[in-house]
Every structure is written in structure tokens, then in C-alpha cells.
BALOBA-1460 file (C-alpha; in Angstrom, 3 decimals):
// residues 330
<rec num="1" residu="m" x="0.000" y="0.000" z="0.000"/>
<rec num="2" residu="a" x="1.611" y="3.242" z="-1.154"/>
<rec num="3" residu="t" x="0.300" y="5.436" z="1.634"/>
<rec num="4" residu="s" x="2.469" y="8.359" z="2.637"/>
<rec num="5" residu="d" x="2.786" y="10.895" z="5.429"/>
<rec num="6" residu="t" x="3.362" y="13.557" z="2.799"/>
<rec num="7" residu="f" x="2.112" y="13.983" z="-0.722"/>
<rec num="8" residu="d" x="2.115" y="16.739" z="-3.288"/>
<rec num="9" residu="i" x="-0.817" y="18.688" z="-4.694"/>
<rec num="10" residu="l" x="-1.222" y="19.756" z="-8.304"/>
<rec num="11" residu="i" x="-3.488" y="22.543" z="-9.545"/>
<rec num="12" residu="i" x="-3.507" y="24.527" z="-12.797"/>
<rec num="13" residu="g" x="-2.786" y="28.259" z="-12.932"/>
<rec num="14" residu="q" x="-3.069" y="30.261" z="-16.141"/>
<rec num="15" residu="a" x="-4.145" y="33.673" z="-17.394"/>
<rec num="16" residu="g" x="-7.721" y="34.664" z="-16.660"/>
<rec num="17" residu="r" x="-10.095" y="33.096" z="-14.159"/>
<rec num="18" residu="l" x="-7.880" y="30.137" z="-13.266"/>
<rec num="19" residu="q" x="-5.033" y="32.248" z="-11.891"/>
<rec num="20" residu="y" x="-7.342" y="33.780" z="-9.275"/>
<rec num="21" residu="e" x="-8.890" y="30.423" z="-8.476"/>
<rec num="22" residu="a" x="-5.394" y="28.979" z="-8.039"/>
<rec num="23" residu="a" x="-4.501" y="31.761" z="-5.600"/>
<rec num="24" residu="l" x="-7.741" y="31.191" z="-3.692"/>
<rec num="25" residu="f" x="-7.035" y="27.450" z="-3.531"/>
<rec num="26" residu="a" x="-3.507" y="28.054" z="-2.228"/>
<rec num="27" residu="a" x="-4.692" y="30.546" z="0.373"/>
<rec num="28" residu="s" x="-7.437" y="28.204" z="1.590"/>
<rec num="29" residu="l" x="-4.932" y="25.344" z="1.839"/>
<rec num="30" residu="r" x="-2.618" y="27.411" z="4.027"/>
<rec num="31" residu="r" x="-5.511" y="28.579" z="6.189"/>
<rec num="32" residu="s" x="-7.358" y="25.265" z="6.579"/>
<rec num="33" residu="d" x="-4.357" y="22.918" z="6.679"/>
<rec num="34" residu="p" x="-1.309" y="24.801" z="8.009"/>
<rec num="35" residu="g" x="0.400" y="21.481" z="8.704"/>
<rec num="36" residu="f" x="0.427" y="20.387" z="5.064"/>
<rec num="37" residu="a" x="4.024" y="19.257" z="4.471"/>
<rec num="38" residu="g" x="4.037" y="18.471" z="0.745"/>
<rec num="39" residu="q" x="4.611" y="20.699" z="-2.247"/>
<rec num="40" residu="l" x="1.796" y="22.664" z="-3.809"/>
<rec num="41" residu="y" x="2.582" y="22.680" z="-7.529"/>
<rec num="42" residu="v" x="0.861" y="25.301" z="-9.650"/>
<rec num="43" residu="a" x="1.231" y="24.048" z="-13.226"/>
<rec num="44" residu="e" x="1.412" y="26.811" z="-15.807"/>
<rec num="45" residu="p" x="1.141" y="26.153" z="-19.553"/>
<rec num="46" residu="q" x="3.809" y="27.930" z="-21.578"/>
<rec num="47" residu="p" x="3.110" y="29.913" z="-24.748"/>
<rec num="48" residu="n" x="3.368" y="28.014" z="-28.017"/>
<rec num="49" residu="d" x="1.393" y="27.503" z="-31.231"/>
<rec num="50" residu="l" x="-1.432" y="25.743" z="-29.361"/>
<rec num="51" residu="w" x="-2.208" y="28.938" z="-27.446"/>
<rec num="52" residu="p" x="-3.241" y="31.954" z="-29.562"/>
<rec num="53" residu="r" x="-2.770" y="34.113" z="-26.449"/>
<rec num="54" residu="d" x="-0.089" y="33.892" z="-23.765"/>
<rec num="55" residu="p" x="-1.530" y="31.473" z="-21.152"/>
<rec num="56" residu="r" x="0.870" y="32.475" z="-18.383"/>
<rec num="57" residu="m" x="-0.336" y="34.121" z="-15.183"/>
<rec num="58" residu="s" x="0.257" y="37.763" z="-14.343"/>
<rec num="59" residu="d" x="3.392" y="38.656" z="-12.416"/>
<rec num="60" residu="a" x="1.297" y="39.833" z="-9.464"/>
<rec num="61" residu="v" x="-0.551" y="36.513" z="-9.106"/>
<rec num="62" residu="r" x="2.604" y="34.507" z="-9.712"/>
<rec num="63" residu="d" x="4.430" y="36.425" z="-6.956"/>
<rec num="64" residu="l" x="1.487" y="35.991" z="-4.591"/>
<rec num="65" residu="l" x="1.413" y="32.240" z="-5.162"/>
<rec num="66" residu="v" x="5.146" y="31.769" z="-4.644"/>
<rec num="67" residu="d" x="6.168" y="34.435" z="-2.141"/>
<rec num="68" residu="e" x="3.093" y="34.592" z="0.089"/>
<rec num="69" residu="l" x="1.330" y="31.258" z="-0.324"/>
<rec num="70" residu="g" x="4.209" y="28.789" z="-0.658"/>
<rec num="71" residu="g" x="3.350" y="27.485" z="-4.095"/>
<rec num="72" residu="t" x="5.885" y="26.070" z="-6.531"/>
<rec num="73" residu="l" x="5.463" y="27.000" z="-10.186"/>
<rec num="74" residu="l" x="5.567" y="24.063" z="-12.578"/>
<rec num="75" residu="p" x="5.910" y="25.262" z="-16.181"/>
<rec num="76" residu="f" x="4.839" y="22.678" z="-18.752"/>
<rec num="77" residu="e" x="4.539" y="22.464" z="-22.514"/>
<rec num="78" residu="s" x="1.177" y="21.797" z="-24.149"/>
<rec num="79" residu="r" x="1.868" y="19.288" z="-26.915"/>
<rec num="80" residu="h" x="-1.568" y="17.778" z="-27.639"/>
<rec num="81" residu="f" x="-4.403" y="20.004" z="-26.362"/>
<rec num="82" residu="g" x="-3.822" y="23.695" z="-25.587"/>
<rec num="83" residu="a" x="-6.593" y="26.238" z="-26.188"/>
<rec num="84" residu="g" x="-8.555" y="23.767" z="-28.318"/>
<rec num="85" residu="y" x="-9.180" y="21.602" z="-25.249"/>
<rec num="86" residu="p" x="-7.941" y="23.388" z="-22.107"/>
<rec num="87" residu="y" x="-9.196" y="20.550" z="-19.891"/>
<rec num="88" residu="g" x="-6.202" y="18.675" z="-21.297"/>
<rec num="89" residu="n" x="-3.962" y="20.817" z="-19.088"/>
<rec num="90" residu="k" x="-4.635" y="18.510" z="-16.164"/>
<rec num="91" residu="i" x="-3.430" y="15.561" z="-18.251"/>
<rec num="92" residu="e" x="-0.270" y="17.087" z="-19.698"/>
<rec num="93" residu="a" x="0.790" y="18.812" z="-16.461"/>
<rec num="94" residu="l" x="1.003" y="15.452" z="-14.668"/>
<rec num="95" residu="l" x="3.990" y="14.502" z="-16.795"/>
<rec num="96" residu="s" x="6.081" y="17.268" z="-15.175"/>
<rec num="97" residu="l" x="5.573" y="16.094" z="-11.584"/>
<rec num="98" residu="p" x="8.324" y="14.213" z="-9.708"/>
<rec num="99" residu="p" x="7.969" y="10.540" z="-10.695"/>
<rec num="100" residu="d" x="8.551" y="9.108" z="-7.218"/>
<rec num="101" residu="r" x="6.088" y="11.217" z="-5.233"/>
<rec num="102" residu="p" x="2.363" y="10.559" z="-4.650"/>
<rec num="103" residu="f" x="0.103" y="13.383" z="-5.772"/>
<rec num="104" residu="v" x="-3.454" y="14.616" z="-5.519"/>
<rec num="105" residu="f" x="-4.802" y="16.724" z="-8.381"/>
<rec num="106" residu="f" x="-7.520" y="19.312" z="-7.777"/>
<rec num="107" residu="d" x="-9.375" y="21.533" z="-10.198"/>
<rec num="108" residu="s" x="-8.415" y="25.107" z="-9.386"/>
<rec num="109" residu="d" x="-12.032" y="26.021" z="-8.555"/>
<rec num="110" residu="t" x="-11.762" y="24.112" z="-5.283"/>
<rec num="111" residu="l" x="-11.690" y="25.447" z="-1.736"/>
<rec num="112" residu="v" x="-9.818" y="23.610" z="1.034"/>
<rec num="113" residu="t" x="-12.044" y="23.654" z="4.110"/>
<rec num="114" residu="g" x="-10.317" y="21.182" z="6.437"/>
<rec num="115" residu="p" x="-7.089" y="19.266" z="7.167"/>
<rec num="116" residu="l" x="-6.385" y="17.742" z="3.769"/>
<rec num="117" residu="s" x="-3.138" y="16.211" z="5.047"/>
<rec num="118" residu="e" x="-5.162" y="13.925" z="7.348"/>
<rec num="119" residu="v" x="-7.087" y="12.249" z="4.516"/>
<rec num="120" residu="p" x="-5.985" y="8.552" z="4.404"/>
<rec num="121" residu="f" x="-5.187" y="8.300" z="0.709"/>
<rec num="122" residu="d" x="-4.243" y="4.869" z="-0.621"/>
<rec num="123" residu="f" x="-2.075" y="5.906" z="-3.546"/>
<rec num="124" residu="d" x="-1.982" y="2.359" z="-4.960"/>
<rec num="125" residu="r" x="-5.777" y="2.416" z="-5.374"/>
<rec num="126" residu="p" x="-6.702" y="5.670" z="-7.112"/>
<rec num="127" residu="c" x="-10.188" y="7.087" z="-7.273"/>
<rec num="128" residu="a" x="-11.796" y="10.388" z="-8.244"/>
<rec num="129" residu="s" x="-14.739" y="12.608" z="-7.413"/>
<rec num="130" residu="l" x="-18.191" y="11.062" z="-7.295"/>
<rec num="131" residu="r" x="-19.841" y="14.482" z="-7.100"/>
<rec num="132" residu="r" x="-21.214" y="14.309" z="-10.608"/>
<rec num="133" residu="e" x="-24.329" y="13.881" z="-12.714"/>
<rec num="134" residu="g" x="-24.892" y="11.475" z="-15.596"/>
<rec num="135" residu="t" x="-23.490" y="13.861" z="-18.173"/>
<rec num="136" residu="w" x="-21.906" y="11.252" z="-20.466"/>
<rec num="137" residu="p" x="-22.812" y="9.358" z="-22.563"/>
<rec num="138" residu="q" x="-26.051" y="10.892" z="-23.790"/>
<rec num="139" residu="i" x="-28.111" y="7.950" z="-24.958"/>
<rec num="140" residu="e" x="-29.714" y="8.476" z="-28.372"/>
<rec num="141" residu="l" x="-32.891" y="6.813" z="-29.631"/>
<rec num="142" residu="y" x="-31.949" y="3.646" z="-31.577"/>
<rec num="143" residu="g" x="-28.288" y="4.148" z="-30.629"/>
<rec num="144" residu="p" x="-26.136" y="1.977" z="-28.373"/>
<rec num="145" residu="g" x="-26.849" y="1.940" z="-24.639"/>
<rec num="146" residu="y" x="-24.601" y="2.606" z="-21.648"/>
<rec num="147" residu="a" x="-23.300" y="-0.934" z="-21.410"/>
<rec num="148" residu="e" x="-22.428" y="-1.211" z="-25.088"/>
<rec num="149" residu="i" x="-20.662" y="2.156" z="-25.142"/>
<rec num="150" residu="w" x="-18.636" y="1.597" z="-21.981"/>
<rec num="151" residu="r" x="-17.793" y="-2.024" z="-22.843"/>
<rec num="152" residu="s" x="-16.373" y="-0.910" z="-26.197"/>
<rec num="153" residu="l" x="-13.998" y="1.469" z="-24.401"/>
<rec num="154" residu="y" x="-12.845" y="-1.139" z="-21.884"/>
<rec num="155" residu="d" x="-12.312" y="-3.601" z="-24.732"/>
<rec num="156" residu="k" x="-10.280" y="-1.011" z="-26.656"/>
<rec num="157" residu="f" x="-7.719" y="-0.883" z="-23.853"/>
<rec num="158" residu="g" x="-7.824" y="-4.542" z="-22.850"/>
<rec num="159" residu="l" x="-9.593" y="-3.873" z="-19.549"/>
<rec num="160" residu="d" x="-12.123" y="-6.031" z="-17.732"/>
<rec num="161" residu="f" x="-15.448" y="-4.261" z="-18.101"/>
<rec num="162" residu="d" x="-17.550" y="-6.542" z="-15.884"/>
<rec num="163" residu="s" x="-15.440" y="-5.893" z="-12.782"/>
<rec num="164" residu="s" x="-16.034" y="-2.142" z="-13.126"/>
<rec num="165" residu="i" x="-19.813" y="-2.426" z="-12.810"/>
<rec num="166" residu="d" x="-21.726" y="-1.537" z="-9.647"/>
<rec num="167" residu="p" x="-24.185" y="-4.455" z="-9.434"/>
<rec num="168" residu="s" x="-26.342" y="-2.595" z="-6.901"/>
<rec num="169" residu="q" x="-27.462" y="-0.245" z="-9.690"/>
<rec num="170" residu="p" x="-29.958" y="-1.329" z="-12.366"/>
<rec num="171" residu="d" x="-28.919" y="-2.244" z="-15.867"/>
<rec num="172" residu="e" x="-28.664" y="0.749" z="-18.232"/>
<rec num="173" residu="y" x="-28.707" y="3.271" z="-15.371"/>
<rec num="174" residu="w" x="-25.707" y="5.609" z="-15.613"/>
<rec num="175" residu="e" x="-24.420" y="5.019" z="-12.062"/>
<rec num="176" residu="r" x="-23.999" y="1.309" z="-12.744"/>
<rec num="177" residu="y" x="-20.964" y="2.240" z="-14.859"/>
<rec num="178" residu="l" x="-17.732" y="3.723" z="-13.540"/>
<rec num="179" residu="y" x="-17.924" y="7.484" z="-14.042"/>
<rec num="180" residu="f" x="-16.241" y="10.344" z="-12.188"/>
<rec num="181" residu="n" x="-15.998" y="14.071" z="-12.095"/>
<rec num="182" residu="a" x="-12.368" y="14.897" z="-12.884"/>
<rec num="183" residu="g" x="-12.286" y="17.624" z="-10.208"/>
<rec num="184" residu="w" x="-9.879" y="15.537" z="-8.117"/>
<rec num="185" residu="f" x="-7.961" y="12.291" z="-8.420"/>
<rec num="186" residu="f" x="-4.763" y="10.797" z="-7.020"/>
<rec num="187" residu="h" x="-2.083" y="8.183" z="-7.600"/>
<rec num="188" residu="r" x="1.435" y="7.194" z="-6.551"/>
<rec num="189" residu="s" x="3.150" y="8.843" z="-9.553"/>
<rec num="190" residu="g" x="2.168" y="11.839" z="-11.632"/>
<rec num="191" residu="p" x="4.130" y="10.906" z="-14.768"/>
<rec num="192" residu="e" x="2.958" y="7.275" z="-14.680"/>
<rec num="193" residu="f" x="-0.672" y="8.225" z="-14.252"/>
<rec num="194" residu="g" x="-0.372" y="11.125" z="-16.660"/>
<rec num="195" residu="q" x="1.175" y="9.094" z="-19.467"/>
<rec num="196" residu="r" x="-1.613" y="6.536" z="-19.353"/>
<rec num="197" residu="f" x="-4.227" y="9.284" z="-19.074"/>
<rec num="198" residu="l" x="-2.696" y="10.952" z="-22.130"/>
<rec num="199" residu="d" x="-2.471" y="7.707" z="-24.118"/>
<rec num="200" residu="y" x="-6.096" y="6.802" z="-23.406"/>
<rec num="201" residu="a" x="-7.429" y="10.309" z="-24.072"/>
<rec num="202" residu="l" x="-5.627" y="10.605" z="-27.408"/>
<rec num="203" residu="a" x="-6.727" y="7.132" z="-28.473"/>
<rec num="204" residu="i" x="-10.350" y="7.979" z="-27.689"/>
<rec num="205" residu="r" x="-10.136" y="11.378" z="-29.385"/>
<rec num="206" residu="d" x="-8.354" y="10.165" z="-32.514"/>
<rec num="207" residu="d" x="-9.681" y="6.620" z="-32.915"/>
<rec num="208" residu="a" x="-12.917" y="6.225" z="-30.980"/>
<rec num="209" residu="p" x="-14.964" y="3.020" z="-31.154"/>
<rec num="210" residu="e" x="-17.949" y="3.168" z="-33.496"/>
<rec num="211" residu="t" x="-20.282" y="3.180" z="-30.481"/>
<rec num="212" residu="l" x="-19.150" y="6.768" z="-29.792"/>
<rec num="213" residu="a" x="-20.188" y="8.070" z="-33.220"/>
<rec num="214" residu="l" x="-23.106" y="10.050" z="-31.780"/>
<rec num="215" residu="q" x="-21.311" y="11.176" z="-28.619"/>
<rec num="216" residu="s" x="-19.649" y="14.515" z="-27.913"/>
<rec num="217" residu="l" x="-16.168" y="14.422" z="-26.389"/>
<rec num="218" residu="d" x="-15.946" y="18.162" z="-25.773"/>
<rec num="219" residu="p" x="-15.810" y="18.848" z="-22.868"/>
<rec num="220" residu="w" x="-16.166" y="15.243" z="-21.700"/>
<rec num="221" residu="l" x="-12.958" y="13.655" z="-23.009"/>
<rec num="222" residu="d" x="-11.102" y="13.771" z="-19.680"/>
<rec num="223" residu="q" x="-14.076" y="12.280" z="-17.834"/>
<rec num="224" residu="v" x="-14.453" y="9.522" z="-20.413"/>
<rec num="225" residu="a" x="-10.801" y="8.497" z="-20.154"/>
<rec num="226" residu="l" x="-10.435" y="8.931" z="-16.377"/>
<rec num="227" residu="p" x="-12.463" y="5.902" z="-15.180"/>
<rec num="228" residu="l" x="-10.577" y="3.686" z="-17.618"/>
<rec num="229" residu="v" x="-7.241" y="4.930" z="-16.271"/>
<rec num="230" residu="i" x="-8.314" y="4.493" z="-12.655"/>
<rec num="231" residu="h" x="-9.632" y="0.994" z="-13.321"/>
<rec num="232" residu="s" x="-6.395" y="0.068" z="-15.111"/>
<rec num="233" residu="f" x="-4.414" y="0.964" z="-11.967"/>
<rec num="234" residu="g" x="-6.612" y="-1.137" z="-9.693"/>
<rec num="235" residu="g" x="-8.642" y="1.762" z="-8.356"/>
<rec num="236" residu="g" x="-12.372" y="2.185" z="-8.048"/>
<rec num="237" residu="r" x="-15.303" y="4.198" z="-6.811"/>
<rec num="238" residu="q" x="-14.480" y="4.875" z="-3.182"/>
<rec num="239" residu="t" x="-10.986" y="3.960" z="-2.002"/>
<rec num="240" residu="i" x="-10.948" y="6.685" z="0.683"/>
<rec num="241" residu="p" x="-13.585" y="7.289" z="3.358"/>
<rec num="242" residu="a" x="-16.679" y="9.099" z="2.146"/>
<rec num="243" residu="g" x="-17.394" y="12.628" z="3.288"/>
<rec num="244" residu="l" x="-13.836" y="14.004" z="3.220"/>
<rec num="245" residu="l" x="-13.101" y="15.235" z="-0.297"/>
<rec num="246" residu="d" x="-16.216" y="16.985" z="-1.597"/>
<rec num="247" residu="g" x="-17.156" y="17.126" z="2.065"/>
<rec num="248" residu="a" x="-15.359" y="18.050" z="5.268"/>
<rec num="249" residu="t" x="-11.988" y="18.915" z="3.708"/>
<rec num="250" residu="t" x="-12.645" y="20.269" z="0.191"/>
<rec num="251" residu="c" x="-15.406" y="21.890" z="-1.825"/>
<rec num="252" residu="h" x="-15.369" y="21.883" z="-5.626"/>
<rec num="253" residu="y" x="-17.510" y="25.003" z="-5.946"/>
<rec num="254" residu="r" x="-16.944" y="25.568" z="-9.703"/>
<rec num="255" residu="l" x="-18.423" y="29.090" z="-9.742"/>
<rec num="256" residu="l" x="-18.830" y="31.505" z="-6.848"/>
<rec num="257" residu="p" x="-22.586" y="32.075" z="-7.366"/>
<rec num="258" residu="l" x="-23.090" y="28.296" z="-7.078"/>
<rec num="259" residu="l" x="-21.000" y="28.245" z="-3.894"/>
<rec num="260" residu="y" x="-23.175" y="30.854" z="-2.246"/>
<rec num="261" residu="a" x="-26.366" y="29.201" z="-3.460"/>
<rec num="262" residu="r" x="-25.802" y="25.621" z="-2.363"/>
<rec num="263" residu="e" x="-22.797" y="25.067" z="-0.090"/>
<rec num="264" residu="g" x="-22.814" y="24.848" z="3.713"/>
<rec num="265" residu="d" x="-22.162" y="27.717" z="6.082"/>
<rec num="266" residu="h" x="-18.632" y="26.474" z="6.830"/>
<rec num="267" residu="v" x="-17.693" y="26.707" z="3.147"/>
<rec num="268" residu="v" x="-18.999" y="30.267" z="2.872"/>
<rec num="269" residu="e" x="-17.242" y="31.294" z="6.083"/>
<rec num="270" residu="t" x="-13.990" y="29.699" z="4.905"/>
<rec num="271" residu="l" x="-14.196" y="31.534" z="1.585"/>
<rec num="272" residu="e" x="-14.780" y="34.923" z="3.190"/>
<rec num="273" residu="a" x="-12.096" y="34.459" z="5.845"/>
<rec num="274" residu="t" x="-9.596" y="33.294" z="3.223"/>
<rec num="275" residu="v" x="-10.086" y="36.387" z="1.074"/>
<rec num="276" residu="a" x="-10.008" y="38.840" z="4.010"/>
<rec num="277" residu="p" x="-6.215" y="39.465" z="4.458"/>
<rec num="278" residu="n" x="-5.170" y="42.681" z="2.707"/>
<rec num="279" residu="k" x="-2.312" y="41.088" z="0.734"/>
<rec num="280" residu="l" x="-4.771" y="38.646" z="-0.811"/>
<rec num="281" residu="k" x="-7.626" y="41.089" z="-1.182"/>
<rec num="282" residu="k" x="-5.440" y="43.495" z="-3.137"/>
<rec num="283" residu="i" x="-4.830" y="40.888" z="-5.849"/>
<rec num="284" residu="l" x="-8.029" y="38.860" z="-5.758"/>
<rec num="285" residu="k" x="-10.301" y="41.883" z="-6.144"/>
<rec num="286" residu="e" x="-8.990" y="42.139" z="-9.715"/>
<rec num="287" residu="y" x="-11.241" y="39.147" z="-10.434"/>
<rec num="288" residu="e" x="-14.754" y="40.536" z="-10.769"/>
<rec num="289" residu="p" x="-16.681" y="37.607" z="-9.200"/>
<rec num="290" residu="i" x="-14.502" y="37.737" z="-6.053"/>
<rec num="291" residu="k" x="-14.788" y="41.517" z="-5.906"/>
<rec num="292" residu="r" x="-18.574" y="41.580" z="-6.265"/>
<rec num="293" residu="m" x="-19.718" y="38.290" z="-4.731"/>
<rec num="294" residu="v" x="-17.316" y="38.155" z="-1.766"/>
<rec num="295" residu="l" x="-15.892" y="41.598" z="-1.051"/>
<rec num="296" residu="q" x="-19.010" y="43.620" z="-1.909"/>
<rec num="297" residu="g" x="-21.429" y="41.171" z="-0.281"/>
<rec num="298" residu="r" x="-23.528" y="40.183" z="-3.288"/>
<rec num="299" residu="g" x="-22.915" y="36.517" z="-2.549"/>
<rec num="300" residu="r" x="-24.799" y="36.762" z="0.743"/>
<rec num="301" residu="k" x="-27.747" y="38.359" z="-1.065"/>
<rec num="302" residu="a" x="-27.718" y="35.547" z="-3.612"/>
<rec num="303" residu="r" x="-27.604" y="32.998" z="-0.807"/>
<rec num="304" residu="a" x="-30.769" y="34.437" z="0.690"/>
<rec num="305" residu="l" x="-32.674" y="33.269" z="-2.409"/>
<rec num="306" residu="f" x="-32.182" y="29.616" z="-1.429"/>
<rec num="307" residu="d" x="-32.998" y="27.253" z="1.407"/>
<rec num="308" residu="q" x="-29.812" y="25.173" z="1.657"/>
<rec num="309" residu="d" x="-31.854" y="22.373" z="3.249"/>
<rec num="310" residu="d" x="-34.287" y="22.283" z="0.333"/>
<rec num="311" residu="l" x="-32.351" y="23.090" z="-2.830"/>
<rec num="312" residu="p" x="-33.623" y="22.384" z="-6.345"/>
<rec num="313" residu="r" x="-32.493" y="18.920" z="-7.393"/>
<rec num="314" residu="k" x="-31.203" y="20.077" z="-10.764"/>
<rec num="315" residu="e" x="-28.284" y="22.477" z="-10.947"/>
<rec num="316" residu="q" x="-29.863" y="24.200" z="-13.947"/>
<rec num="317" residu="k" x="-32.733" y="25.407" z="-11.758"/>
<rec num="318" residu="i" x="-30.237" y="26.946" z="-9.330"/>
<rec num="319" residu="r" x="-28.471" y="28.663" z="-12.212"/>
<rec num="320" residu="n" x="-31.746" y="29.968" z="-13.617"/>
<rec num="321" residu="r" x="-32.786" y="31.491" z="-10.302"/>
<rec num="322" residu="l" x="-29.409" y="33.181" z="-9.922"/>
<rec num="323" residu="k" x="-29.577" y="34.527" z="-13.473"/>
<rec num="324" residu="s" x="-33.136" y="35.822" z="-13.185"/>
<rec num="325" residu="n" x="-32.144" y="37.765" z="-10.046"/>
<rec num="326" residu="g" x="-28.971" y="39.224" z="-11.536"/>
<rec num="327" residu="f" x="-26.465" y="37.219" z="-9.503"/>
<rec num="328" residu="w" x="-24.922" y="35.041" z="-12.222"/>
<rec num="329" residu="m" x="-21.203" y="35.553" z="-12.807"/>
<rec num="330" residu="r" x="-18.432" y="33.367" z="-14.188"/>
């Protein structure tokens, strides 16, 4: 069992929204888990032909991450995805991590709300976020079903499909089949995991089975490949205790209006306390959603529109209510 007292964290930082989210992640990590002993790597894509604009962060955010928040910049080259599929950053950045260190990847739009270093990761049995909806595949009338589509992918990579099934779920229901949100995942080696993730993603993108003819892979490519990669390394649905990631220790909020609408009081309080120090506030207020939702108090007004104990079941209804009341920002 490749458990470890220390592990590294990988997030993506690049020009635009993600650089501010990366700074917020780093600040929340330092506040909520001051005993974290690993490296926080902030992977930054470098300019090349795959990026029509320079993807690097501003000097001010870069200095904040390194000098104030203890982050380590990890420049990497985009060779296969770039601006055409920016979700591929999380795949290509893994290849630049130290090969002999366990890692946990988080989407940058994540807030650390508890002692992440106390989570009992088993780095020989990877898993990923189960906070997801049945977004892929979208079953078409007269087209192949869930089982046929997923089996064709497992067969493509020589994997055992039957052992990936959750037999407690009914046939042709999406949760019967291994499917994750790619907002977090972990393994014993970034380059090892990343190379397989890259190989599978490119093979699906460039030579998909015929069963995928009616399926969109943008933006779902990473989430299609991820369960196959995790299964290939002997991982599964829940190899760490439930209620920690996407629970007591982290919140994948995705957008600040959604955070205020649906997350618990502790998450909101952590967000506001994290942003409060002047050194952070000075930089983070450059990002309009932080300025308006957090620093100017609009998030609390948006929150008052919802009963957190009786939220709409569908996220789209939450979004619609926020939009109709003028609180939607991204």
C-alpha cells in the first residue's frame, strides 16, 4: 500500500479566471491545513502555437502564489491540447511532476475547508470525485446503450469491463458504470498516471470506437478516459472514506454564485475568511466575481434566495434562479 505521510498537490494556474482560483485554492490550503508538508505545484502552460494568447499568469498573481502562499510553479509544454481543449492541461501537467512522489490533483475552482493532510489516501488504489451527474454518454434513440458504449472502451484498452460495474445499480442506469468528475484524483506517480491518461485520451479522441459516433467528447474527453485509467491501476469508486473530499476537507464550488447558493455555512465562512487578508484582497479583487460576490457582499444576497436544506435537485434550476435575479457571474 503506497500510503504516505506527505504527498504533493497539483493545480492549474493560467491567465484569466484560473489564476485567481489557483490563488484562492492556495490561500485556503494554508488557512485550513497549516500542517500540510508536501509541495503545492501550480502548473502553468507555456506559450506556443497551441495557445493563440499567452496562457501564463500575471506577475502579481505569480508572486502571490510563490512568495506569500508557498506554491511552486511548474511550467509545462502543451503538446496535444492547448486552447482547443484546455481541460487537457490537467493531463499534460502530470507529466512534469516528480515521478517518485504521490500526488493529488484538484481543479483550481476548489476550496480547502479542512485538514487535507489527514485524509488517508491509498495511492496504490486511485479514485476520483463522485460528485457528478450522468453527463456522459447521452443515450440516443436507436443508438447503443450505456453498457455497449462503456464495454467498447474497456475492450479497446484490454480492460475487464464486468469488474467495473456496480451491481447494486440497475442495468442501463448511468451510475452502474464507472464514471467520475475529474475535479480531483490521485495516484502514486504523476508521470505514470499522466502518461496513461494521455495515451487513453488521445486514443479515444483520434480513434474512438464506433459506439461513440453520436457522442460529444468536448468537454467530456477527460471524464471519459479517467475511469478507464483508474480501473487500469486497480482503483475504483471509493478507495478513501466518504465525506472528506467533496465534504469536510474540500469543496469543488466551480463558480462563486453556485458556492453561495448551495454550499454549507462552513464553506462560505472559509471563503470569506480566506479572502479577508489585505495582501490577498489586493490581488483577488482584480477578479470581478470575487470583488462583487465576496468583497461587496452580493454573494450573501444571492444565498438568501435559497434554502440550503431544500435546494432544487437540478443544478440548472439553481443557475436559472441566480440569473433571473442578476447574480450570475463566471
